[in-house]
C-alpha positions in Angstrom: 85.0 85.2 103.0 88.2 84.1 100.6 88.7 85.5 97.3 89.4 82.3 94.9 93.1 82.7 93.8 96.0 84.7 94.2 99.9 85.3 93.2 102.6 86.4 95.4 105.4 87.8 94.0 109.2 88.1 95.6 110.3 91.7 94.3 114.2 91.8 94.0 115.6 89.5 91.6 112.0 88.1 90.4 110.2 91.5 89.5 113.1 94.1 89.2 116.5 93.3 88.4 117.8 94.9 92.1 120.0 92.1 93.7 123.6 93.5 93.5 122.4 97.1 94.1 120.5 96.0 97.2 123.9 94.5 98.8 125.5 97.6 97.8 123.5 99.9 99.4 123.8 98.0 102.6 127.2 97.8 102.3 127.6 101.4 101.5 125.4 102.1 104.5 127.1 100.0 107.0 130.3 101.7 105.9 129.3 105.0 107.8 129.8 103.3 111.3 133.0 102.0 109.8 131.5 98.3 109.0 133.0 96.3 106.1 130.6 93.7 105.1 132.6 90.6 104.1 131.7 88.0 101.3 129.6 85.7 103.7 127.5 88.7 104.5 126.7 90.4 101.4 125.8 86.5 100.0 123.2 86.3 102.9 121.5 89.5 102.1 120.0 88.1 98.9 116.8 86.4 99.7 116.8 87.6 103.5 114.8 90.3 105.3 116.2 93.5 106.9 114.5 92.0 110.1 117.4 89.0 109.8 120.4 91.3 108.1 119.9 93.6 110.8 120.5 91.3 113.6 123.4 89.7 111.7 125.5 92.7 111.0 124.6 93.4 114.9 125.8 90.1 115.9 128.7 89.8 113.6 130.0 93.1 113.7 128.7 94.7 117.3 127.1 97.4 115.1 124.8 99.0 117.6 122.4 101.3 115.5 118.6 100.7 115.3 117.1 98.8 112.4 115.6 102.1 111.3 118.3 104.1 111.2 120.4 101.5 109.1 117.7 100.7 106.8 117.1 104.9 106.3 120.6 105.0 105.6 120.6 101.9 102.9 117.6 103.5 101.2 119.9 106.8 100.8 122.4 105.0 99.1 120.0 103.1 97.6 118.7 106.0 95.9 121.4 107.3 94.8 122.5 103.9 92.9 119.4 104.1 91.0 119.3 108.1 90.4 120.6 107.7 86.9 120.0 104.4 85.4 116.1 103.6 87.0 114.5 100.5 87.9 114.8 97.5 85.2 111.7 95.2 85.3 112.6 92.1 84.7 112.1 90.2 81.7 108.0 89.1 81.5 107.4 90.8 84.8 105.2 94.1 83.2 103.0 91.8 81.0 102.5 88.9 83.2 101.4 90.9 86.0 99.0 93.1 83.9 97.7 89.8 82.5 96.9 88.6 85.9 95.3 91.7 86.9 91.8 91.3 87.5 92.3 87.4 87.4 93.6 86.6 91.3 95.1 88.6 93.7 98.2 90.0 93.3 100.7 90.7 96.2 104.2 91.9 96.3 105.8 90.0 99.8 109.2 91.2 100.1 112.5 91.7 102.8 113.3 95.0 101.6 111.8 97.9 103.6 108.4 98.8 103.1 110.2 102.4 101.4 111.8 100.3 99.1 109.3 98.4 98.0 106.8 101.1 97.3 109.6 103.0 95.8 110.7 100.1 93.3 107.2 99.2 92.3 106.4 102.9 91.4 109.8 102.4 89.5 108.6 100.3 87.4 105.0 101.5 87.3 102.8 99.0 88.3 102.0 100.0 91.3 98.0 100.0 90.4 98.1 96.2 89.8 98.8 95.3 93.5 96.4 94.9 96.3 98.9 94.5 98.9 103.0 95.4 99.2 104.1 93.6 102.2 108.1 94.9 103.7 110.1 93.8 106.3 108.4 95.8 109.0 105.4 93.8 108.2 105.8 90.6 109.9 108.6 89.8 112.5 110.1 86.8 110.9 111.8 86.8 107.6 112.4 84.5 104.4 113.0 81.2 104.8 109.9 81.8 107.9 106.7 81.7 106.4 105.2 83.8 108.0 105.7 86.6 105.3 103.6 84.8 103.1 101.1 83.7 105.9 100.4 87.5 106.2 99.6 88.1 102.8 97.3 85.2 102.4 95.6 85.9 105.2 95.4 89.9 104.5 94.3 89.2 100.9 91.8 86.3 102.3 92.8 83.5 100.6 94.0 79.8 101.2 97.7 78.6 100.6 96.3 75.8 98.5 94.7 78.3 96.0 98.5 80.7 95.8 101.1 80.6 94.0 104.2 82.0 94.9 107.1 83.4 92.5 110.3 83.7 93.6 114.0 83.7 92.9 116.2 82.7 96.1 116.2 79.7 97.9 115.0 81.5 101.1 111.9 82.9 99.6 111.0 79.0 97.9 111.3 77.3 101.1 109.0 80.3 102.6 106.3 79.8 100.3 106.5 76.1 100.2 106.1 76.4 104.1 103.4 78.4 104.0 101.3 75.7 101.8 101.7 77.8 98.6 102.9 76.4 94.9 106.5 78.0 94.3 107.4 78.7 90.8 111.3 79.8 90.7 112.8 82.1 88.2 116.5 81.8 86.9 116.9 84.7 85.2 118.3 86.8 88.4 119.6 84.1 90.5 123.5 85.6 89.9 124.6 83.5 93.0 123.1 80.4 92.2 120.7 79.7 94.5 119.1 76.3 95.0 116.1 76.5 93.4 115.2 72.6 93.6 112.5 72.9 96.2 110.2 74.8 94.1 107.4 73.0 92.0 108.4 74.8 88.8 111.9 76.6 87.5 111.3 78.7 84.6 114.0 80.7 83.1 112.1 84.5 82.6 108.9 85.6 84.1 107.8 85.5 80.0 107.5 81.4 80.7 104.9 81.9 83.1 102.4 81.0 80.7 98.5 80.7 81.5 98.5 76.9 80.9 101.5 76.7 83.6 99.6 78.5 86.4 96.5 77.0 85.6 98.0 73.6 86.0 99.7 74.5 89.6 95.7 75.9 90.8 94.7 72.5 90.0 97.4 70.6 91.7 
């Protein structure tokens, strides 16, 4: 049986301001094996999952390290980066999640690892509000492939037409659209200037995601 509605959130750059630190953690992890990631690969990290990031580093730099090992190194680096400042929810994130809780099924669908997803959501104290937290280990193909969002829809038993995806980066927007959902793009943390034009709606911050806006998307 399918529940009526769901909102599927990207994590980094959508709910929490972590995109720059994500990039830096991968860069620092790769340096443990004397690999220096250039500008093109640093930009690739934003919006893509660990599946694709690891494959690209291995292909471009010949890094012969298993994905789980590289992820573990990046997680250590990320914990160090956030040890002092902690995680910061982006404007409107906390209020929106709490407002939607109980009115729609809520999920996080991220390209970060499961550990990173759990620690980040706990860091902004929103763990109790989500029915589902998906990380890179939960699907084979990362964004822009629709598999991650399709997996969330299946696990939540929600039809694509009843799902709203909230994203910041172009690969995620493409993934949400390909999965059959309506997509809201958020400008706030899009520091690389990803093309968000494929989204159904573009807002400045999550504070702009009003009940009226959500209802209009669910009805279309």
